[in-house]
N, CA, C, O and the ligand as a Tripos MOL2 file, in Angstrom:
@<TRIPOS>MOLECULE
protein
  309   307    78     0     0
PROTEIN
NO_CHARGES

@<TRIPOS>ATOM
      1 N           0.8400   -1.1960    0.0000 N.3       1 MET1
      2 CA          0.0000    0.0000    0.0000 C.3       1 MET1
      3 C           0.8770    1.2490    0.0000 C.2       1 MET1
      4 O           1.7800    1.4070    0.8220 O.2       1 MET1
      5 N           0.5820    2.1120   -0.9370 N.am      2 GLN2
      6 CA          1.3450    3.3520   -0.9940 C.3       2 GLN2
      7 C           0.5620    4.4890   -0.3570 C.2       2 GLN2
      8 O          -0.6500    4.6160   -0.5340 O.2       2 GLN2
      9 N           1.2660    5.2850    0.3660 N.am      3 ARG3
     10 CA          0.5850    6.3710    1.0440 C.3       3 ARG3
     11 C           1.2570    7.6810    0.6850 C.2       3 ARG3
     12 O           2.4730    7.8320    0.8060 O.2       3 ARG3
     13 N           0.4430    8.6210    0.2420 N.am      4 ARG4
     14 CA          0.9660    9.9310   -0.0810 C.3       4 ARG4
     15 C           1.3330   10.6550    1.2070 C.2       4 ARG4
     16 O           0.6230   10.5450    2.2070 O.2       4 ARG4
     17 N           2.4230   11.3840    1.1860 N.am      5 LYS5
     18 CA          2.8260   12.1330    2.3760 C.3       5 LYS5
     19 C           2.1580   13.5020    2.3380 C.2       5 LYS5
     20 O           2.5980   14.4120    1.6370 O.2       5 LYS5
     21 N           1.1080   13.6160    3.0960 N.am      6 ASP6
     22 CA          0.3850   14.8730    3.1500 C.3       6 ASP6
     23 C           0.8130   15.6650    4.3780 C.2       6 ASP6
     24 O           1.2470   15.0930    5.3780 O.2       6 ASP6
     25 N           0.6880   16.9720    4.2940 N.am      7 PRO7
     26 CA          0.9560   17.7660    5.5010 C.3       7 PRO7
     27 C          -0.1310   17.5080    6.5380 C.2       7 PRO7
     28 O          -1.2240   17.0540    6.1980 O.2       7 PRO7
     29 N           0.1630   17.7910    7.7800 N.am      8 ASP8
     30 CA         -0.8270   17.6120    8.8300 C.3       8 ASP8
     31 C          -1.9100   18.6830    8.7070 C.2       8 ASP8
     32 O          -1.6240   19.8170    8.3260 O.2       8 ASP8
     33 N          -3.1420   18.3250    9.0270 N.am      9 PRO9
     34 CA         -4.1930   19.3370    9.0410 C.3       9 PRO9
     35 C          -3.9790   20.3120   10.1950 C.2       9 PRO9
     36 O          -3.4410   19.9530   11.2430 O.2       9 PRO9
     37 N          -4.4080   21.5370    9.9800 N.am     10 GLN10
     38 CA         -4.3100   22.5560   11.0270 C.3      10 GLN10
     39 C          -5.6910   22.7900   11.6100 C.2      10 GLN10
     40 O          -6.6630   22.9860   10.8790 O.2      10 GLN10
     41 N          -5.7690   22.7690   12.9300 N.am     11 PHE11
     42 CA         -7.0470   23.0010   13.5890 C.3      11 PHE11
     43 C          -7.0250   24.3900   14.2260 C.2      11 PHE11
     44 O          -6.1910   24.6960   15.0780 O.2      11 PHE11
     45 N          -7.9680   25.2150   13.7840 N.am     12 ILE12
     46 CA         -8.0100   26.5880   14.2910 C.3      12 ILE12
     47 C          -9.4510   26.9370   14.6700 C.2      12 ILE12
     48 O         -10.3740   26.1490   14.4680 O.2      12 ILE12
     49 N          -9.6140   28.1220   15.2170 N.am     13 LEU13
     50 CA        -10.9500   28.6130   15.5180 C.3      13 LEU13
     51 C         -11.2410   29.8240   14.6480 C.2      13 LEU13
     52 O         -10.3720   30.6690   14.4370 O.2      13 LEU13
     53 N         -12.4480   29.9030   14.1520 N.am     14 SER14
     54 CA        -12.8430   31.0690   13.3750 C.3      14 SER14
     55 C         -13.0110   32.2670   14.3100 C.2      14 SER14
     56 O         -12.9450   32.1320   15.5320 O.2      14 SER14
     57 N         -13.2270   33.4250   13.7210 N.am     15 ARG15
     58 CA        -13.4250   34.6200   14.5340 C.3      15 ARG15
     59 C         -14.6630   34.4950   15.4110 C.2      15 ARG15
     60 O         -14.7560   35.1300   16.4610 O.2      15 ARG15
     61 N         -15.6220   33.6680   14.9710 N.am     16 ARG16
     62 CA        -16.8230   33.4490   15.7730 C.3      16 ARG16
     63 C         -16.6650   32.2990   16.7520 C.2      16 ARG16
     64 O         -17.6050   31.9350   17.4590 O.2      16 ARG16
     65 N         -15.4650   31.7290   16.7870 N.am     17 GLY17
     66 CA        -15.2050   30.6680   17.7580 C.3      17 GLY17
     67 C         -15.6060   29.2810   17.2940 C.2      17 GLY17
     68 O         -15.7010   28.3520   18.0960 O.2      17 GLY17
     69 N         -15.8410   29.1420   15.9900 N.am     18 LYS18
     70 CA        -16.2020   27.8150   15.4810 C.3      18 LYS18
     71 C         -14.9630   27.0630   15.0210 C.2      18 LYS18
     72 O         -14.0270   27.6550   14.4840 O.2      18 LYS18
     73 N         -14.9660   25.7430   15.2370 N.am     19 PRO19
     74 CA        -13.7960   24.9490   14.8310 C.3      19 PRO19
     75 C         -13.6460   24.8970   13.3120 C.2      19 PRO19
     76 O         -14.6140   24.6920   12.5800 O.2      19 PRO19
     77 N         -12.4210   25.0850   12.8660 N.am     20 ILE20
     78 CA        -12.0980   25.0550   11.4470 C.3      20 ILE20
     79 C         -10.8560   24.1970   11.2560 C.2      20 ILE20
     80 O          -9.9430   24.2080   12.0810 O.2      20 ILE20
     81 N         -10.8370   23.4600   10.1650 N.am     21 MET21
     82 CA         -9.6510   22.6970    9.8280 C.3      21 MET21
     83 C          -9.1330   23.1720    8.4820 C.2      21 MET21
     84 O          -9.8980   23.3440    7.5320 O.2      21 MET21
     85 N          -7.8300   23.3790    8.4120 N.am     22 GLU22
     86 CA         -7.2060   23.7270    7.1460 C.3      22 GLU22
     87 C          -6.3450   22.5660    6.6970 C.2      22 GLU22
     88 O          -5.5220   22.0500    7.4530 O.2      22 GLU22
     89 N          -6.5510   22.1610    5.4450 N.am     23 PHE23
     90 CA         -5.8040   21.0270    4.9310 C.3      23 PHE23
     91 C          -5.6020   21.1990    3.4330 C.2      23 PHE23
     92 O          -6.5600   21.4050    2.6880 O.2      23 PHE23
     93 N          -4.3560   21.1120    3.0020 N.am     24 LEU24
     94 CA         -4.0000   21.2820    1.5910 C.3      24 LEU24
     95 C          -4.6320   22.5440    1.0040 C.2      24 LEU24
     96 O          -5.1870   22.5320   -0.0940 O.2      24 LEU24
     97 N          -4.5310   23.6240    1.7630 N.am     25 LYS25
     98 CA         -4.9900   24.9550    1.3480 C.3      25 LYS25
     99 C          -6.4980   25.0780    1.1940 C.2      25 LYS25
    100 O          -7.0010   26.0600    0.6480 O.2      25 LYS25
    101 N          -7.2110   24.0730    1.6800 N.am     26 HIS26
    102 CA         -8.6600   24.1960    1.7130 C.3      26 HIS26
    103 C          -9.1010   24.3110    3.1600 C.2      26 HIS26
    104 O          -8.4160   23.8560    4.0770 O.2      26 HIS26
    105 N         -10.2450   24.9200    3.3440 N.am     27 ARG27
    106 CA        -10.7480   25.1500    4.7010 C.3      27 ARG27
    107 C         -12.0430   24.3670    4.8990 C.2      27 ARG27
    108 O         -12.9180   24.3550    4.0330 O.2      27 ARG27
    109 N         -12.1460   23.7240    6.0390 N.am     28 TYR28
    110 CA        -13.3060   22.8820    6.3230 C.3      28 TYR28
    111 C         -13.9500   23.3130    7.6300 C.2      28 TYR28
    112 O         -13.2790   23.7750    8.5530 O.2      28 TYR28
    113 N         -15.2580   23.1510    7.6850 N.am     29 ILE29
    114 CA        -15.9550   23.4630    8.9280 C.3      29 ILE29
    115 C         -16.4960   22.1770    9.5470 C.2      29 ILE29
    116 O         -16.8530   21.2310    8.8450 O.2      29 ILE29
    117 N         -16.5480   22.1670   10.8600 N.am     30 LYS30
    118 CA        -16.9940   20.9810   11.5940 C.3      30 LYS30
    119 C         -18.4750   20.7450   11.3250 C.2      30 LYS30
    120 O         -19.2930   21.6610   11.4050 O.2      30 LYS30
    121 N         -18.7940   19.5130   11.0090 N.am     31 HIS31
    122 CA        -20.1730   19.2300   10.5800 C.3      31 HIS31
    123 C         -20.8030   18.0990   11.3730 C.2      31 HIS31
    124 O         -21.8690   17.6030   11.0090 O.2      31 HIS31
    125 N         -20.1580   17.6920   12.4450 N.am     32 GLY32
    126 CA        -20.7370   16.6240   13.2500 C.3      32 GLY32
    127 C         -19.6510   15.7240   13.8020 C.2      32 GLY32
    128 O         -18.5340   15.6750   13.2860 O.2      32 GLY32
    129 N         -20.0010   15.0110   14.8640 N.am     33 THR33
    130 CA        -19.0360   14.1130   15.4850 C.3      33 THR33
    131 C         -19.7080   12.7890   15.8150 C.2      33 THR33
    132 O         -20.9340   12.6840   15.8320 O.2      33 THR33
    133 N         -18.8850   11.7860   16.0750 N.am     34 SER34
    134 CA        -19.4220   10.5330   16.6080 C.3      34 SER34
    135 C         -19.8610   10.7680   18.0480 C.2      34 SER34
    136 O         -19.6110   11.8320   18.6130 O.2      34 SER34
    137 N         -20.5120    9.7780   18.6360 N.am     35 ILE35
    138 CA        -21.1040    9.9640   19.9660 C.3      35 ILE35
    139 C         -20.0490   10.3470   20.9990 C.2      35 ILE35
    140 O         -20.2950   11.2150   21.8370 O.2      35 ILE35
    141 N         -18.8880    9.7160   20.9510 N.am     36 ASP36
    142 CA        -17.8640   10.0500   21.9450 C.3      36 ASP36
    143 C         -17.0010   11.2360   21.5160 C.2      36 ASP36
    144 O         -16.1090   11.6550   22.2540 O.2      36 ASP36
    145 N         -17.2640   11.7730   20.3290 N.am     37 GLY37
    146 CA        -16.5640   12.9870   19.9070 C.3      37 GLY37
    147 C         -15.2000   12.7620   19.3050 C.2      37 GLY37
    148 O         -14.5390   13.7260   18.9200 O.2      37 GLY37
    149 N         -14.7480   11.5090   19.2090 N.am     38 SER38
    150 CA        -13.3970   11.2730   18.7110 C.3      38 SER38
    151 C         -13.3300   11.3690   17.1820 C.2      38 SER38
    152 O         -12.2960   11.7160   16.6130 O.2      38 SER38
    153 N         -14.4380   11.0590   16.5440 N.am     39 LYS39
    154 CA        -14.4810   11.0680   15.0800 C.3      39 LYS39
    155 C         -15.2720   12.2950   14.6340 C.2      39 LYS39
    156 O         -16.3990   12.5170   15.0780 O.2      39 LYS39
    157 N         -14.6690   13.0840   13.7530 N.am     40 VAL40
    158 CA        -15.3000   14.3300   13.3480 C.3      40 VAL40
    159 C         -15.4530   14.3750   11.8340 C.2      40 VAL40
    160 O         -14.5520   13.9820   11.0930 O.2      40 VAL40
    161 N         -16.5970   14.8550   11.3940 N.am     41 ARG41
    162 CA        -16.8470   15.0320    9.9700 C.3      41 ARG41
    163 C         -16.6840   16.5160    9.6520 C.2      41 ARG41
    164 O         -17.2870   17.3800   10.2880 O.2      41 ARG41
    165 N         -15.8470   16.7820    8.6430 N.am     42 TRP42
    166 CA        -15.5870   18.1600    8.2290 C.3      42 TRP42
    167 C         -16.0540   18.3300    6.7920 C.2      42 TRP42
    168 O         -15.7700   17.4890    5.9390 O.2      42 TRP42
    169 N         -16.7660   19.4100    6.5260 N.am     43 VAL43
    170 CA        -17.1780   19.6730    5.1520 C.3      43 VAL43
    171 C         -16.4990   20.9510    4.6790 C.2      43 VAL43
    172 O         -16.1330   21.8140    5.4760 O.2      43 VAL43
    173 N         -16.3420   21.0500    3.3700 N.am     44 CYS44
    174 CA        -15.6940   22.2240    2.7920 C.3      44 CYS44
    175 C         -16.4470   23.4930    3.1670 C.2      44 CYS44
    176 O         -17.6780   23.5250    3.1640 O.2      44 CYS44
    177 N         -15.6870   24.5430    3.4910 N.am     45 SER45
    178 CA        -16.3380   25.7860    3.8980 C.3      45 SER45
    179 C         -17.0680   26.4480    2.7340 C.2      45 SER45
    180 O         -17.8820   27.3470    2.9450 O.2      45 SER45
    181 N         -16.7850   26.0140    1.5150 N.am     46 SER46
    182 CA        -17.4830   26.5650    0.3410 C.3      46 SER46
    183 C         -18.6180   25.6470   -0.0980 C.2      46 SER46
    184 O         -19.1440   25.7810   -1.2020 O.2      46 SER46
    185 N         -18.9860   24.7240    0.7660 N.am     47 GLN47
    186 CA        -19.9880   23.7220    0.3990 C.3      47 GLN47
    187 C         -21.2720   24.3430   -0.1480 C.2      47 GLN47
    188 O         -21.7590   23.9370   -1.2030 O.2      47 GLN47
    189 N         -21.8130   25.3150    0.5570 N.am     48 SER48
    190 CA        -23.0990   25.8620    0.1260 C.3      48 SER48
    191 C         -22.9400   26.8250   -1.0500 C.2      48 SER48
    192 O         -23.7600   26.8320   -1.9690 O.2      48 SER48
    193 N         -21.8870   27.6320   -1.0180 N.am     49 ARG49
    194 CA        -21.7090   28.6220   -2.0820 C.3      49 ARG49
    195 C         -21.3060   27.9780   -3.4020 C.2      49 ARG49
    196 O         -21.7930   28.3710   -4.4630 O.2      49 ARG49
    197 N         -20.4210   26.9910   -3.3390 N.am     50 LYS50
    198 CA        -19.8640   26.4060   -4.5700 C.3      50 LYS50
    199 C         -20.4060   25.0090   -4.8460 C.2      50 LYS50
    200 O         -19.9770   24.3520   -5.7950 O.2      50 LYS50
    201 N         -21.3410   24.5550   -4.0280 N.am     51 ARG51
    202 CA        -21.8560   23.1830   -4.1600 C.3      51 ARG51
    203 C         -20.7230   22.1700   -4.1250 C.2      51 ARG51
    204 O         -20.7200   21.1930   -4.8740 O.2      51 ARG51
    205 N         -19.7820   22.4120   -3.2610 N.am     52 CYS52
    206 CA        -18.6110   21.5470   -3.1570 C.3      52 CYS52
    207 C         -18.9410   20.3460   -2.2750 C.2      52 CYS52
    208 O         -19.5780   20.4860   -1.2300 O.2      52 CYS52
    209 N         -18.5020   19.1700   -2.7070 N.am     53 LYS53
    210 CA        -18.8530   17.9400   -1.9930 C.3      53 LYS53
    211 C         -17.6840   17.3900   -1.1730 C.2      53 LYS53
    212 O         -17.7760   16.2970   -0.6160 O.2      53 LYS53
    213 N         -16.6000   18.1370   -1.1010 N.am     54 ALA54
    214 CA        -15.4310   17.6170   -0.3920 C.3      54 ALA54
    215 C         -15.7510   17.4380    1.0950 C.2      54 ALA54
    216 O         -16.3810   18.2910    1.7190 O.2      54 ALA54
    217 N         -15.3080   16.3220    1.6350 N.am     55 VAL55
    218 CA        -15.5770   16.0210    3.0360 C.3      55 VAL55
    219 C         -14.3960   15.2390    3.5940 C.2      55 VAL55
    220 O         -13.7740   14.4520    2.8790 O.2      55 VAL55
    221 N         -14.0870   15.4530    4.8600 N.am     56 ILE56
    222 CA        -12.9740   14.7490    5.5000 C.3      56 ILE56
    223 C         -13.4280   14.2350    6.8650 C.2      56 ILE56
    224 O         -14.1490   14.9080    7.6020 O.2      56 ILE56
    225 N         -12.9860   13.0340    7.1680 N.am     57 TRP57
    226 CA        -13.2220   12.4790    8.5050 C.3      57 TRP57
    227 C         -11.9030   12.4710    9.2670 C.2      57 TRP57
    228 O         -10.8670   12.0920    8.7210 O.2      57 TRP57
    229 N         -11.9430   12.8810   10.5040 N.am     58 THR58
    230 CA        -10.7500   12.7710   11.3370 C.3      58 THR58
    231 C         -11.0600   11.9450   12.5720 C.2      58 THR58
    232 O         -12.1920   11.9060   13.0540 O.2      58 THR58
    233 N         -10.0240   11.2890   13.0690 N.am     59 TYR59
    234 CA        -10.1340   10.5290   14.3030 C.3      59 TYR59
    235 C          -8.9730   10.9470   15.1830 C.2      59 TYR59
    236 O          -7.8120   10.7780   14.8120 O.2      59 TYR59
    237 N          -9.2870   11.4930   16.3470 N.am     60 ASN60
    238 CA         -8.2520   12.0410   17.2270 C.3      60 ASN60
    239 C          -7.3070   12.9750   16.4750 C.2      60 ASN60
    240 O          -6.0870   12.9140   16.6310 O.2      60 ASN60
    241 N          -7.9020   13.8390   15.6570 N.am     61 LYS61
    242 CA         -7.1870   14.8870   14.9240 C.3      61 LYS61
    243 C          -6.2680   14.3640   13.8280 C.2      61 LYS61
    244 O          -5.4060   15.1010   13.3490 O.2      61 LYS61
    245 N          -6.4310   13.1260   13.4270 N.am     62 ALA62
    246 CA         -5.6980   12.6030   12.2740 C.3      62 ALA62
    247 C          -6.7120   12.2380   11.1960 C.2      62 ALA62
    248 O          -7.7830   11.7080   11.4930 O.2      62 ALA62
    249 N          -6.3680   12.5220    9.9520 N.am     63 ILE63
    250 CA         -7.2960   12.2450    8.8660 C.3      63 ILE63
    251 C          -7.3530   10.7460    8.6010 C.2      63 ILE63
    252 O          -6.3250   10.1020    8.3910 O.2      63 ILE63
    253 N          -8.5590   10.2000    8.6130 N.am     64 ILE64
    254 CA         -8.7220    8.7650    8.3690 C.3      64 ILE64
    255 C          -9.4270    8.4860    7.0540 C.2      64 ILE64
    256 O          -9.2940    7.3940    6.5010 O.2      64 ILE64
    257 N         -10.1680    9.4430    6.5530 N.am     65 ASN65
    258 CA        -10.9040    9.2120    5.3180 C.3      65 ASN65
    259 C         -11.3270   10.5540    4.7430 C.2      65 ASN65
    260 O         -11.3500   11.5640    5.4460 O.2      65 ASN65
    261 N         -11.6590   10.5550    3.4600 N.am     66 GLY66
    262 CA        -12.1200   11.8130    2.9150 C.3      66 GLY66
    263 C         -12.2680   11.7750    1.4210 C.2      66 GLY66
    264 O         -11.7650   10.8810    0.7410 O.2      66 GLY66
    265 N         -12.9740   12.7740    0.9260 N.am     67 SER67
    266 CA        -13.1350   12.9850   -0.5030 C.3      67 SER67
    267 C         -12.6810   14.4040   -0.7750 C.2      67 SER67
    268 O         -13.3110   15.3630   -0.3300 O.2      67 SER67
    269 N         -11.5800   14.5360   -1.5100 N.am     68 TYR68
    270 CA        -10.9430   15.8540   -1.6380 C.3      68 TYR68
    271 C         -11.2680   16.5410   -2.9530 C.2      68 TYR68
    272 O         -10.5800   17.4820   -3.3480 O.2      68 TYR68
    273 N         -12.2930   16.0860   -3.6230 N.am     69 LYS69
    274 CA        -12.6080   16.6800   -4.9330 C.3      69 LYS69
    275 C         -13.3760   17.9770   -4.7590 C.2      69 LYS69
    276 O         -14.5830   17.9750   -4.5170 O.2      69 LYS69
    277 N         -12.6560   19.0840   -4.8870 N.am     70 HIS70
    278 CA        -13.2970   20.3830   -4.7540 C.3      70 HIS70
    279 C         -13.7570   20.8810   -6.1130 C.2      70 HIS70
    280 O         -13.1930   20.5270   -7.1480 O.2      70 HIS70
    281 N         -14.7880   21.7030   -6.0880 N.am     71 THR71
    282 CA        -15.3190   22.2630   -7.3220 C.3      71 THR71
    283 C         -14.7470   23.6600   -7.5840 C.2      71 THR71
    284 O         -15.2450   24.3900   -8.4410 O.2      71 THR71
    285 N         -13.7120   24.0210   -6.8500 N.am     72 HIS72
    286 CA        -13.1950   25.3980   -6.8800 C.3      72 HIS72
    287 C         -11.7250   25.3600   -6.4610 C.2      72 HIS72
    288 O         -11.2820   24.3670   -5.8840 O.2      72 HIS72
    289 N         -10.9750   26.3970   -6.7350 N.am     73 PRO73
    290 CA         -9.5780   26.4410   -6.2940 C.3      73 PRO73
    291 C          -9.4790   26.6340   -4.7830 C.2      73 PRO73
    292 O         -10.4600   27.0000   -4.1360 O.2      73 PRO73
    293 N          -8.2820   26.3840   -4.2150 N.am     74 PRO74
    294 CA         -8.1030   26.5690   -2.7650 C.3      74 PRO74
    295 C          -8.4470   27.9840   -2.3240 C.2      74 PRO74
    296 O          -8.2780   28.9420   -3.0790 O.2      74 PRO74
    297 N          -8.9300   28.1020   -1.1000 N.am     75 VAL75
    298 CA         -9.3650   29.3960   -0.6150 C.3      75 VAL75
    299 C          -8.3230   30.0850    0.2620 C.2      75 VAL75
    300 O          -8.3510   31.3050    0.4180 O.2      75 VAL75
    301 N          -7.4080   29.3120    0.8320 N.am     76 THR76
    302 CA         -6.4180   29.9240    1.7150 C.3      76 THR76
    303 C          -5.0870   30.0710    0.9910 C.2      76 THR76
    304 O          -4.8250   29.3720    0.0130 O.2      76 THR76
    305 N          -4.2550   30.9750    1.4700 N.am     77 LYS77
    306 CA         -2.9820   31.2230    0.8250 C.3      77 LYS77
    307 C          -1.9240   30.2380    1.3150 C.2      77 LYS77
    308 O          -0.7760   30.2960    0.8760 O.2      77 LYS77
    309 ZN        -14.3600   22.7630   -1.5770 Zn       78 ZN78
@<TRIPOS>BOND
     1     1     2 1
     2     2     3 1
     3     3     4 2
     4     3     5 am
     5     5     6 1
     6     6     7 1
     7     7     8 2
     8     7     9 am
     9     9    10 1
    10    10    11 1
    11    11    12 2
    12    11    13 am
    13    13    14 1
    14    14    15 1
    15    15    16 2
    16    15    17 am
    17    17    18 1
    18    18    19 1
    19    19    20 2
    20    19    21 am
    21    21    22 1
    22    22    23 1
    23    23    24 2
    24    23    25 am
    25    25    26 1
    26    26    27 1
    27    27    28 2
    28    27    29 am
    29    29    30 1
    30    30    31 1
    31    31    32 2
    32    31    33 am
    33    33    34 1
    34    34    35 1
    35    35    36 2
    36    35    37 am
    37    37    38 1
    38    38    39 1
    39    39    40 2
    40    39    41 am
    41    41    42 1
    42    42    43 1
    43    43    44 2
    44    43    45 am
    45    45    46 1
    46    46    47 1
    47    47    48 2
    48    47    49 am
    49    49    50 1
    50    50    51 1
    51    51    52 2
    52    51    53 am
    53    53    54 1
    54    54    55 1
    55    55    56 2
    56    55    57 am
    57    57    58 1
    58    58    59 1
    59    59    60 2
    60    59    61 am
    61    61    62 1
    62    62    63 1
    63    63    64 2
    64    63    65 am
    65    65    66 1
    66    66    67 1
    67    67    68 2
    68    67    69 am
    69    69    70 1
    70    70    71 1
    71    71    72 2
    72    71    73 am
    73    73    74 1
    74    74    75 1
    75    75    76 2
    76    75    77 am
    77    77    78 1
    78    78    79 1
    79    79    80 2
    80    79    81 am
    81    81    82 1
    82    82    83 1
    83    83    84 2
    84    83    85 am
    85    85    86 1
    86    86    87 1
    87    87    88 2
    88    87    89 am
    89    89    90 1
    90    90    91 1
    91    91    92 2
    92    91    93 am
    93    93    94 1
    94    94    95 1
    95    95    96 2
    96    95    97 am
    97    97    98 1
    98    98    99 1
    99    99   100 2
   100    99   101 am
   101   101   102 1
   102   102   103 1
   103   103   104 2
   104   103   105 am
   105   105   106 1
   106   106   107 1
   107   107   108 2
   108   107   109 am
   109   109   110 1
   110   110   111 1
   111   111   112 2
   112   111   113 am
   113   113   114 1
   114   114   115 1
   115   115   116 2
   116   115   117 am
   117   117   118 1
   118   118   119 1
   119   119   120 2
   120   119   121 am
   121   121   122 1
   122   122   123 1
   123   123   124 2
   124   123   125 am
   125   125   126 1
   126   126   127 1
   127   127   128 2
   128   127   129 am
   129   129   130 1
   130   130   131 1
   131   131   132 2
   132   131   133 am
   133   133   134 1
   134   134   135 1
   135   135   136 2
   136   135   137 am
   137   137   138 1
   138   138   139 1
   139   139   140 2
   140   139   141 am
   141   141   142 1
   142   142   143 1
   143   143   144 2
   144   143   145 am
   145   145   146 1
   146   146   147 1
   147   147   148 2
   148   147   149 am
   149   149   150 1
   150   150   151 1
   151   151   152 2
   152   151   153 am
   153   153   154 1
   154   154   155 1
   155   155   156 2
   156   155   157 am
   157   157   158 1
   158   158   159 1
   159   159   160 2
   160   159   161 am
   161   161   162 1
   162   162   163 1
   163   163   164 2
   164   163   165 am
   165   165   166 1
   166   166   167 1
   167   167   168 2
   168   167   169 am
   169   169   170 1
   170   170   171 1
   171   171   172 2
   172   171   173 am
   173   173   174 1
   174   174   175 1
   175   175   176 2
   176   175   177 am
   177   177   178 1
   178   178   179 1
   179   179   180 2
   180   179   181 am
   181   181   182 1
   182   182   183 1
   183   183   184 2
   184   183   185 am
   185   185   186 1
   186   186   187 1
   187   187   188 2
   188   187   189 am
   189   189   190 1
   190   190   191 1
   191   191   192 2
   192   191   193 am
   193   193   194 1
   194   194   195 1
   195   195   196 2
   196   195   197 am
   197   197   198 1
   198   198   199 1
   199   199   200 2
   200   199   201 am
   201   201   202 1
   202   202   203 1
   203   203   204 2
   204   203   205 am
   205   205   206 1
   206   206   207 1
   207   207   208 2
   208   207   209 am
   209   209   210 1
   210   210   211 1
   211   211   212 2
   212   211   213 am
   213   213   214 1
   214   214   215 1
   215   215   216 2
   216   215   217 am
   217   217   218 1
   218   218   219 1
   219   219   220 2
   220   219   221 am
   221   221   222 1
   222   222   223 1
   223   223   224 2
   224   223   225 am
   225   225   226 1
   226   226   227 1
   227   227   228 2
   228   227   229 am
   229   229   230 1
   230   230   231 1
   231   231   232 2
   232   231   233 am
   233   233   234 1
   234   234   235 1
   235   235   236 2
   236   235   237 am
   237   237   238 1
   238   238   239 1
   239   239   240 2
   240   239   241 am
   241   241   242 1
   242   242   243 1
   243   243   244 2
   244   243   245 am
   245   245   246 1
   246   246   247 1
   247   247   248 2
   248   247   249 am
   249   249   250 1
   250   250   251 1
   251   251   252 2
   252   251   253 am
   253   253   254 1
   254   254   255 1
   255   255   256 2
   256   255   257 am
   257   257   258 1
   258   258   259 1
   259   259   260 2
   260   259   261 am
   261   261   262 1
   262   262   263 1
   263   263   264 2
   264   263   265 am
   265   265   266 1
   266   266   267 1
   267   267   268 2
   268   267   269 am
   269   269   270 1
   270   270   271 1
   271   271   272 2
   272   271   273 am
   273   273   274 1
   274   274   275 1
   275   275   276 2
   276   275   277 am
   277   277   278 1
   278   278   279 1
   279   279   280 2
   280   279   281 am
   281   281   282 1
   282   282   283 1
   283   283   284 2
   284   283   285 am
   285   285   286 1
   286   286   287 1
   287   287   288 2
   288   287   289 am
   289   289   290 1
   290   290   291 1
   291   291   292 2
   292   291   293 am
   293   293   294 1
   294   294   295 1
   295   295   296 2
   296   295   297 am
   297   297   298 1
   298   298   299 1
   299   299   300 2
   300   299   301 am
   301   301   302 1
   302   302   303 1
   303   303   304 2
   304   303   305 am
   305   305   306 1
   306   306   307 1
   307   307   308 2
@<TRIPOS>SUBSTRUCTURE
     1 MET1         2 RESIDUE 1 A MET
     2 GLN2         6 RESIDUE 1 A GLN
     3 ARG3        10 RESIDUE 1 A ARG
     4 ARG4        14 RESIDUE 1 A ARG
     5 LYS5        18 RESIDUE 1 A LYS
     6 ASP6        22 RESIDUE 1 A ASP
     7 PRO7        26 RESIDUE 1 A PRO
     8 ASP8        30 RESIDUE 1 A ASP
     9 PRO9        34 RESIDUE 1 A PRO
    10 GLN10       38 RESIDUE 1 A GLN
    11 PHE11       42 RESIDUE 1 A PHE
    12 ILE12       46 RESIDUE 1 A ILE
    13 LEU13       50 RESIDUE 1 A LEU
    14 SER14       54 RESIDUE 1 A SER
    15 ARG15       58 RESIDUE 1 A ARG
    16 ARG16       62 RESIDUE 1 A ARG
    17 GLY17       66 RESIDUE 1 A GLY
    18 LYS18       70 RESIDUE 1 A LYS
    19 PRO19       74 RESIDUE 1 A PRO
    20 ILE20       78 RESIDUE 1 A ILE
    21 MET21       82 RESIDUE 1 A MET
    22 GLU22       86 RESIDUE 1 A GLU
    23 PHE23       90 RESIDUE 1 A PHE
    24 LEU24       94 RESIDUE 1 A LEU
    25 LYS25       98 RESIDUE 1 A LYS
    26 HIS26      102 RESIDUE 1 A HIS
    27 ARG27      106 RESIDUE 1 A ARG
    28 TYR28      110 RESIDUE 1 A TYR
    29 ILE29      114 RESIDUE 1 A ILE
    30 LYS30      118 RESIDUE 1 A LYS
    31 HIS31      122 RESIDUE 1 A HIS
    32 GLY32      126 RESIDUE 1 A GLY
    33 THR33      130 RESIDUE 1 A THR
    34 SER34      134 RESIDUE 1 A SER
    35 ILE35      138 RESIDUE 1 A ILE
    36 ASP36      142 RESIDUE 1 A ASP
    37 GLY37      146 RESIDUE 1 A GLY
    38 SER38      150 RESIDUE 1 A SER
    39 LYS39      154 RESIDUE 1 A LYS
    40 VAL40      158 RESIDUE 1 A VAL
    41 ARG41      162 RESIDUE 1 A ARG
    42 TRP42      166 RESIDUE 1 A TRP
    43 VAL43      170 RESIDUE 1 A VAL
    44 CYS44      174 RESIDUE 1 A CYS
    45 SER45      178 RESIDUE 1 A SER
    46 SER46      182 RESIDUE 1 A SER
    47 GLN47      186 RESIDUE 1 A GLN
    48 SER48      190 RESIDUE 1 A SER
    49 ARG49      194 RESIDUE 1 A ARG
    50 LYS50      198 RESIDUE 1 A LYS
    51 ARG51      202 RESIDUE 1 A ARG
    52 CYS52      206 RESIDUE 1 A CYS
    53 LYS53      210 RESIDUE 1 A LYS
    54 ALA54      214 RESIDUE 1 A ALA
    55 VAL55      218 RESIDUE 1 A VAL
    56 ILE56      222 RESIDUE 1 A ILE
    57 TRP57      226 RESIDUE 1 A TRP
    58 THR58      230 RESIDUE 1 A THR
    59 TYR59      234 RESIDUE 1 A TYR
    60 ASN60      238 RESIDUE 1 A ASN
    61 LYS61      242 RESIDUE 1 A LYS
    62 ALA62      246 RESIDUE 1 A ALA
    63 ILE63      250 RESIDUE 1 A ILE
    64 ILE64      254 RESIDUE 1 A ILE
    65 ASN65      258 RESIDUE 1 A ASN
    66 GLY66      262 RESIDUE 1 A GLY
    67 SER67      266 RESIDUE 1 A SER
    68 TYR68      270 RESIDUE 1 A TYR
    69 LYS69      274 RESIDUE 1 A LYS
    70 HIS70      278 RESIDUE 1 A HIS
    71 THR71      282 RESIDUE 1 A THR
    72 HIS72      286 RESIDUE 1 A HIS
    73 PRO73      290 RESIDUE 1 A PRO
    74 PRO74      294 RESIDUE 1 A PRO
    75 VAL75      298 RESIDUE 1 A VAL
    76 THR76      302 RESIDUE 1 A THR
    77 LYS77      306 RESIDUE 1 A LYS
    78 ZN78       309 GROUP 0 **** ****
């Protein structure tokens, strides 16, 4: 099994205090967690505006699964 070496996701808070994850120059917003909170679903922050379907799952702050197909260029510098 080959694994691409990706940079680690960055976990930050928005100005309104909402959790945000930055990964590969895209920004994701928290969209739900498992019952114990260890597994988090993140959706692209442009989901509603750009109809973007990109989604990432993290477990204990490590990416375990995801669909990175964005319908738009990266939003962060
Ligand atoms: Zn997107």
